[in-house]
VEXDREN-2710 file (C-alpha; in Angstrom, 1 decimal):
% VEXDREN-2710
k/r/px/py/pz
1/MET/64.4/-28.5/12.6
2/ARG/64.4/-26.9/15.9
3/LEU/68.3/-27.0/15.9
4/LEU/68.2/-24.5/13.1
5/GLN/66.3/-21.8/14.7
6/LYS/68.9/-19.4/15.3
7/SER/68.8/-15.8/14.4
8/ASP/69.9/-14.9/10.9
9/GLN/72.0/-12.1/12.4
10/SER/74.0/-14.3/15.1
11/ARG/74.9/-16.9/12.1
12/GLY/76.1/-14.4/9.8
13/ARG/73.6/-15.4/7.0
14/VAL/73.7/-13.9/3.6
15/PRO/70.8/-11.9/2.7
16/GLU/69.5/-14.2/-0.1
17/ILE/69.5/-17.2/2.3
18/SER/68.0/-15.3/5.1
19/HIS/65.1/-13.9/3.0
20/ASN/64.1/-17.3/1.7
21/ARG/64.9/-19.4/4.8
22/TRP/61.4/-19.7/6.1
23/SER/59.7/-20.9/2.8
24/ALA/62.7/-23.6/2.4
25/ARG/62.2/-24.8/5.9
26/ILE/58.4/-25.0/5.5
27/SER/59.1/-27.0/2.3
28/CYS/61.4/-29.2/4.0
29/ASP/58.9/-30.0/6.8
30/GLY/56.2/-30.7/4.3
31/ARG/58.8/-33.0/2.3
32/ARG/59.4/-34.9/5.4
33/THR/55.6/-35.3/5.8
34/ALA/55.3/-36.7/2.2
35/SER/58.3/-39.0/2.7
36/HIS/57.0/-40.6/5.9
37/ALA/53.5/-40.8/4.7
38/HIS/54.8/-42.9/1.8
39/GLN/56.5/-45.3/4.1
40/LEU/53.4/-45.8/6.1
41/SER/51.8/-47.4/3.0
42/PHE/54.8/-48.5/1.1
43/PHE/57.7/-49.6/3.2
44/PRO/60.1/-51.9/1.3
45/ASP/62.8/-49.4/2.6
46/ARG/65.7/-51.8/3.5
47/PRO/68.5/-52.3/0.7
48/VAL/66.9/-55.6/-0.8
49/GLY/65.6/-56.5/-4.2
50/ILE/63.0/-54.7/-6.1
51/GLU/59.2/-55.3/-5.3
52/PRO/56.7/-56.1/-8.0
53/SER/55.7/-52.5/-8.2
54/ARG/58.1/-49.9/-9.1
55/VAL/56.1/-47.0/-7.5
56/SER/56.0/-49.0/-4.4
57/THR/59.7/-49.6/-4.4
58/PHE/60.3/-45.9/-5.1
59/LEU/57.9/-44.7/-2.4
60/GLY/59.5/-46.7/0.3
61/ARG/63.2/-46.3/-0.8
62/GLY/62.7/-42.8/-2.2
63/SER/61.2/-41.7/1.0
64/VAL/64.4/-42.8/3.0
65/ALA/66.6/-41.2/0.4
66/MET/64.7/-37.9/0.9
67/PHE/65.1/-38.5/4.9
68/PHE/69.1/-38.6/4.2
69/LEU/69.0/-35.7/1.7
70/ILE/67.3/-33.5/4.2
71/THR/69.9/-34.4/7.0
72/ALA/72.7/-33.7/4.9
73/PHE/71.3/-30.4/3.6
74/LEU/70.3/-29.2/7.1
75/PHE/73.4/-29.8/8.8
76/TRP/76.0/-29.2/6.1
77/GLY/74.2/-25.8/5.7
78/ARG/75.2/-25.3/9.2
79/ILE/78.9/-26.0/8.4
80/ILE/78.7/-23.5/5.7
81/GLU/77.1/-20.7/7.6
82/SER/79.3/-21.3/11.1
83/LYS/82.7/-21.9/9.2
84/GLU/85.1/-22.4/12.0
85/ARG/82.8/-21.6/14.5
86/PHE/80.9/-24.8/14.3
87/ASP/80.3/-26.1/17.9
88/ALA/80.4/-29.9/17.9
89/THR/79.7/-30.4/21.6
90/ARG/76.6/-28.4/21.3
91/PHE/75.7/-30.4/18.1
92/TYR/76.0/-33.8/19.6
93/ARG/74.0/-32.8/22.8
94/ASN/71.2/-31.4/20.7
95/ARG/71.0/-34.2/18.5
96/ILE/71.0/-36.8/21.5
97/ARG/68.2/-34.9/23.0
98/ARG/66.4/-35.1/19.8
99/LEU/66.8/-38.5/18.8
100/LEU/67.4/-40.5/21.8
101/PRO/64.0/-40.4/23.8
102/MET/61.8/-41.5/21.2
103/TYR/64.3/-44.1/20.0
104/LEU/64.6/-45.7/23.5
105/ALA/60.7/-45.7/23.7
106/SER/60.5/-47.5/20.1
107/ALA/63.5/-49.9/21.0
108/GLY/61.7/-50.7/24.3
109/LEU/58.6/-51.7/22.6
110/VAL/60.5/-54.0/20.3
111/ALA/61.9/-55.6/23.3
112/VAL/58.5/-55.8/25.2
113/THR/56.9/-57.2/22.1
114/ALA/59.4/-59.7/21.6
115/MET/59.3/-60.9/25.2
116/ALA/55.5/-60.9/25.3
117/LEU/55.4/-63.0/22.0
118/SER/57.7/-65.5/23.5
119/GLN/55.4/-65.6/26.5
120/PHE/58.0/-64.0/28.8
121/HIS/59.4/-67.6/29.3
122/PRO/63.2/-67.5/29.9
123/LYS/65.0/-69.3/26.8
124/VAL/68.3/-67.6/27.1
125/PRO/70.4/-67.0/30.1
126/LEU/69.9/-63.6/31.8
127/CYS/73.3/-62.1/30.9
128/ALA/72.5/-63.0/27.1
129/LEU/69.1/-61.6/27.4
130/THR/70.6/-58.3/28.8
131/SER/73.0/-58.1/26.0
132/GLN/70.5/-58.7/23.2
133/ILE/68.2/-55.9/24.5
134/ALA/71.3/-53.6/25.0
135/SER/72.3/-54.2/21.3
136/TRP/68.7/-52.7/20.4
137/LEU/68.9/-49.8/22.8
138/LEU/72.2/-48.7/21.2
139/PHE/70.8/-47.8/17.8
140/THR/71.5/-51.3/16.8
141/PHE/75.1/-50.6/16.2
142/PRO/76.0/-53.9/17.8
143/GLY/73.5/-55.8/15.6
144/VAL/69.9/-56.9/15.7
145/PRO/69.9/-60.2/17.7
146/PRO/66.6/-62.2/18.6
147/ILE/65.4/-61.2/22.0
148/ASN/64.7/-64.1/24.2
149/GLY/65.0/-66.5/21.3
150/PHE/62.1/-64.8/19.3
151/THR/63.6/-65.3/15.8
152/GLN/61.3/-62.6/14.3
153/THR/62.5/-59.8/16.5
154/ALA/64.1/-58.0/13.5
155/LEU/60.8/-57.8/11.8
156/ILE/58.9/-56.3/14.6
157/ASN/60.5/-52.8/13.7
158/THR/62.5/-52.7/10.5
159/VAL/63.5/-49.0/10.1
160/PHE/66.4/-48.8/12.6
161/TRP/68.9/-49.5/10.0
162/SER/68.7/-45.9/8.7
163/LEU/69.6/-44.3/11.8
164/ILE/73.0/-45.9/11.8
165/TYR/73.7/-44.2/8.6
166/GLU/72.5/-40.9/10.3
167/TRP/74.7/-41.3/13.2
168/LYS/77.8/-42.2/10.9
169/PHE/77.0/-38.8/9.1
170/TYR/76.9/-37.1/12.5
171/LEU/80.0/-38.5/13.9
172/MET/81.8/-37.5/10.5
173/LEU/80.3/-34.0/10.2
174/PRO/82.8/-32.1/12.3
175/MET/85.8/-33.5/10.7
176/ILE/84.6/-33.2/7.3
177/GLY/83.6/-29.7/8.1
178/ALA/87.1/-28.9/9.3
179/LEU/88.5/-30.6/6.2
180/ALA/86.2/-28.4/4.0
181/VAL/87.0/-25.0/5.7
182/ARG/90.8/-25.9/5.4
183/TRP/90.8/-27.4/1.8
184/GLY/87.6/-26.0/0.3
185/MET/84.0/-27.7/-0.1
186/TRP/84.5/-29.1/-3.5
187/PRO/87.6/-31.1/-2.9
188/VAL/86.3/-32.6/0.0
189/GLY/83.1/-33.4/-1.7
190/LEU/85.0/-35.2/-4.7
191/ALA/87.0/-37.2/-2.2
192/ALA/83.7/-38.3/-0.4
193/CYS/82.3/-39.5/-3.8
194/ALA/85.5/-41.7/-4.4
195/CYS/85.2/-43.1/-1.1
196/ILE/81.5/-43.9/-1.5
197/ALA/82.2/-45.4/-5.0
198/LEU/85.1/-47.6/-3.8
199/PHE/84.1/-48.7/-0.4
200/SER/80.4/-48.5/0.2
201/PRO/78.4/-51.8/-0.4
202/SER/75.0/-50.2/-0.2
203/GLN/75.6/-46.9/-2.1
204/VAL/73.1/-45.1/0.3
205/GLU/75.7/-42.6/1.3
206/TRP/75.4/-40.9/-2.1
207/TYR/72.2/-39.2/-0.6
208/PHE/74.4/-37.5/2.2
209/ASP/76.7/-36.4/-0.6
210/ALA/73.8/-34.9/-2.7
211/GLY/72.4/-33.2/0.3
212/CYS/75.8/-31.4/1.1
213/ALA/75.9/-30.4/-2.7
214/ALA/72.2/-29.2/-2.5
215/ALA/73.0/-27.0/0.6
216/MET/75.9/-25.3/-1.6
217/ALA/73.8/-25.1/-4.6
218/VAL/70.7/-23.4/-3.0
219/ARG/72.9/-20.3/-2.3
220/VAL/73.5/-19.9/-5.8
221/PRO/71.5/-16.8/-7.0
222/ALA/70.5/-18.5/-10.2
223/VAL/68.9/-21.4/-8.5
224/GLN/67.0/-19.1/-6.2
225/ASN/65.6/-17.4/-9.2
226/LEU/64.5/-20.8/-10.6
227/ARG/63.0/-22.5/-7.8
228/ARG/59.3/-21.3/-7.9
229/SER/58.9/-20.9/-11.7
230/ILE/56.5/-23.4/-13.8
231/VAL/59.7/-24.8/-15.4
232/ALA/61.1/-25.6/-12.0
233/THR/57.8/-27.4/-11.1
234/ALA/57.8/-29.4/-14.4
235/LEU/61.4/-30.3/-14.1
236/LEU/60.8/-31.5/-10.5
237/ILE/57.8/-33.8/-11.7
238/ALA/59.9/-35.0/-14.7
239/ARG/62.7/-36.0/-12.5
240/ILE/60.8/-38.0/-10.0
241/ALA/59.1/-39.7/-13.0
242/ALA/62.4/-40.5/-14.6
243/VAL/63.5/-42.1/-11.3
244/VAL/60.5/-44.3/-10.9
245/THR/61.0/-45.4/-14.5
246/TRP/64.7/-45.8/-14.6
247/GLN/66.1/-46.1/-11.2
248/PRO/63.4/-47.6/-8.9
249/LEU/66.0/-49.2/-6.6
250/ILE/67.2/-45.6/-5.6
251/TYR/70.5/-46.6/-4.0
252/SER/73.0/-45.7/-6.8
253/PRO/74.9/-42.5/-8.0
254/SER/72.6/-42.0/-11.0
255/ALA/69.4/-42.2/-8.9
256/ALA/71.1/-39.6/-6.4
257/ALA/71.7/-37.4/-9.1
258/LEU/68.3/-37.6/-10.5
259/THR/66.6/-37.2/-7.0
260/SER/68.6/-34.3/-5.9
261/VAL/67.4/-32.0/-8.5
262/PRO/63.7/-32.1/-7.3
263/PHE/65.0/-32.1/-3.6
264/LEU/67.1/-28.8/-4.5
265/LEU/64.2/-27.0/-6.0
266/ILE/62.0/-28.1/-2.8
267/SER/64.7/-27.1/-0.4
268/GLY/64.9/-23.7/-2.3
269/GLY/61.3/-23.0/-1.8
270/ASN/59.2/-24.7/-4.4
271/SER/56.2/-26.0/-2.5
272/LEU/54.6/-28.0/-5.4
273/PHE/51.7/-25.5/-5.5
274/GLY/51.3/-25.2/-1.9
275/LEU/51.1/-29.0/-1.1
276/LEU/54.2/-28.8/1.2
277/THR/53.5/-25.6/2.9
278/ASN/50.0/-26.2/4.1
279/LYS/49.3/-26.3/8.0
280/ALA/48.6/-30.2/8.2
281/ALA/51.9/-30.8/6.2
282/ARG/53.9/-28.8/8.5
283/LEU/52.5/-30.3/11.7
284/LEU/53.1/-33.8/10.3
285/GLY/56.5/-32.8/9.5
286/MET/57.4/-31.9/13.1
287/LEU/56.0/-35.3/14.2
288/SER/57.5/-37.3/11.2
289/TYR/60.5/-38.8/13.3
290/SER/58.0/-40.4/16.0
291/ILE/55.8/-41.7/13.3
292/TYR/58.7/-43.2/11.4
293/LEU/59.9/-45.0/14.5
294/LEU/56.6/-46.4/15.4
295/HIS/54.9/-47.2/12.2
296/ASN/56.5/-50.4/11.4
297/TRP/55.7/-51.8/14.9
298/VAL/52.2/-51.1/14.4
299/LEU/52.1/-52.5/11.0
300/TYR/53.7/-55.7/12.3
301/LEU/51.1/-56.2/15.0
302/VAL/48.3/-55.4/12.6
303/ALA/49.6/-57.9/10.1
304/ARG/49.8/-60.7/12.7
305/LEU/46.5/-60.0/13.8
306/VAL/45.0/-60.2/10.1
307/ASN/47.2/-63.4/9.5
308/HIS/45.5/-64.8/12.6
309/ILE/42.3/-64.2/10.8
310/VAL/43.1/-64.8/7.0
311/PRO/46.5/-66.3/6.1
312/ILE/48.0/-63.3/4.2
313/ALA/50.5/-65.6/2.3
314/SER/47.7/-67.6/0.8
315/ILE/45.6/-64.6/-0.9
316/SER/46.3/-62.1/-3.6
317/HIS/46.6/-58.3/-2.9
318/VAL/43.2/-57.7/-4.3
319/THR/41.7/-60.5/-2.3
320/TYR/43.3/-59.2/0.8
321/LEU/41.7/-55.9/0.4
322/ARG/38.2/-57.3/-0.5
323/HIS/38.1/-59.9/2.2
324/PRO/34.9/-59.1/4.3
325/ARG/36.9/-59.7/7.6
326/TRP/39.5/-57.4/6.5
327/ARG/36.6/-54.6/5.9
328/ARG/35.3/-55.3/9.4
329/CYS/38.7/-54.3/10.8
330/HIS/37.8/-50.7/9.8
331/HIS/35.2/-50.7/12.4
332/GLY/37.9/-51.5/15.0
333/ILE/40.7/-53.8/15.4
334/ALA/39.7/-54.5/19.1
335/ARG/36.2/-55.6/18.3
336/HIS/37.4/-57.7/15.4
337/ALA/40.1/-59.4/17.5
338/GLU/37.4/-60.2/20.0
339/LEU/35.2/-61.8/17.3
340/SER/37.9/-63.7/15.8
341/VAL/38.4/-65.7/19.1
342/HIS/35.1/-67.4/18.4
343/ARG/36.3/-68.5/14.8
344/VAL/39.5/-70.5/15.9
345/SER/39.9/-73.6/18.0
346/ALA/40.2/-73.7/21.6
347/ASP/44.0/-74.6/21.4
348/PRO/45.3/-72.7/18.2
349/PRO/48.9/-73.2/17.1
350/ALA/51.3/-70.9/18.6
351/GLU/52.1/-69.1/15.5
352/ARG/48.4/-68.2/14.7
353/ARG/47.6/-66.9/18.3
354/ASP/45.9/-63.6/18.5
355/PRO/48.9/-61.2/19.2
356/ILE/46.8/-58.7/21.0
357/ARG/45.7/-61.2/23.5
358/THR/49.0/-62.7/23.8
359/ILE/50.7/-59.6/24.7
360/ALA/47.9/-58.5/27.0
361/GLY/47.9/-61.8/28.8
362/SER/51.7/-62.1/29.0
363/LEU/52.0/-58.7/30.8
364/ASN/50.3/-59.9/33.8
365/PRO/52.7/-59.6/36.7
366/ARG/51.7/-63.0/38.4
367/CYS/52.1/-64.8/34.9
368/ILE/55.6/-63.2/34.4
369/ALA/56.8/-64.0/37.9
370/ALA/55.6/-67.5/37.5
371/ARG/57.4/-68.1/34.4
372/TRP/60.6/-66.9/35.3
373/GLU/60.5/-68.8/38.8
374/SER/59.8/-72.0/36.8
END
């Protein structure tokens, strides 16, 4: 969002868009908050099969779809406003400064966690280990290899796949923008639709196309007049309900068409009765990228801790939530982990070890040195 905080005069903004920019920007911040909050509780966000609950599947995948819509909407809007003056060098510099630090921290946590859960014992040659960690630090473009032989490395944090699509969009944006200036927005958009339909195995890219279309549509006066009406709010809710009912898997052209309508109304300034413009939503919207990169790592460690106490695979969802040991977790995971030590045997199986104690013990410098020397 900070990348778009230039003055209206310096960017040649049309009056209607300039007048409504602040409300639209706040609504997008709020929508980011809602989308990432959904992912904290419902995170089947990778392009896999449908979950037992359609709502759960929609909240996970729909949140990622909104994330892609916001990205395309904001940066295609810059292309529209800048026309031939788009500064690609500055754009990439700002994107790297915005995305790289927190990503490196998150990927570093994955590497440290995988090494700790493998007891920092060298299981692969040093050059192979370096290559594995480098793959994770490079936005997983080379792949997601297991680090130091820990086969569950890819499960420690499963959200990085979406950043690959983000970077593909960033890399193509200046070229597509130049073609749009030369040939027109709609011909380039139709060509993009044809490429997605013919060559995309995941169909995720429809949301980038829909976000670009929303960036153009929001500048139409009729859309600006409609965005805050009761009719618009009712249409927004109805479209979301339609997606949940008929397109819960989300990644399809029809689902993108349905989802882009509520997004267009929100980006145009509809705040869902103020839900997306309150201070809490705006603050969380600013922090959403960091929360998104870290939440799955936290959930993975918590799930390992709970599974150490109660085998998650053997109980139902209701039993899981009602289990007395789970309720005690609300009084503090650290205390609960300490109590659980007395309930397991002196030599538990490796896969059932307390992950918090395992990581804490493995980070002891003497322990690390001894293992690598052996």
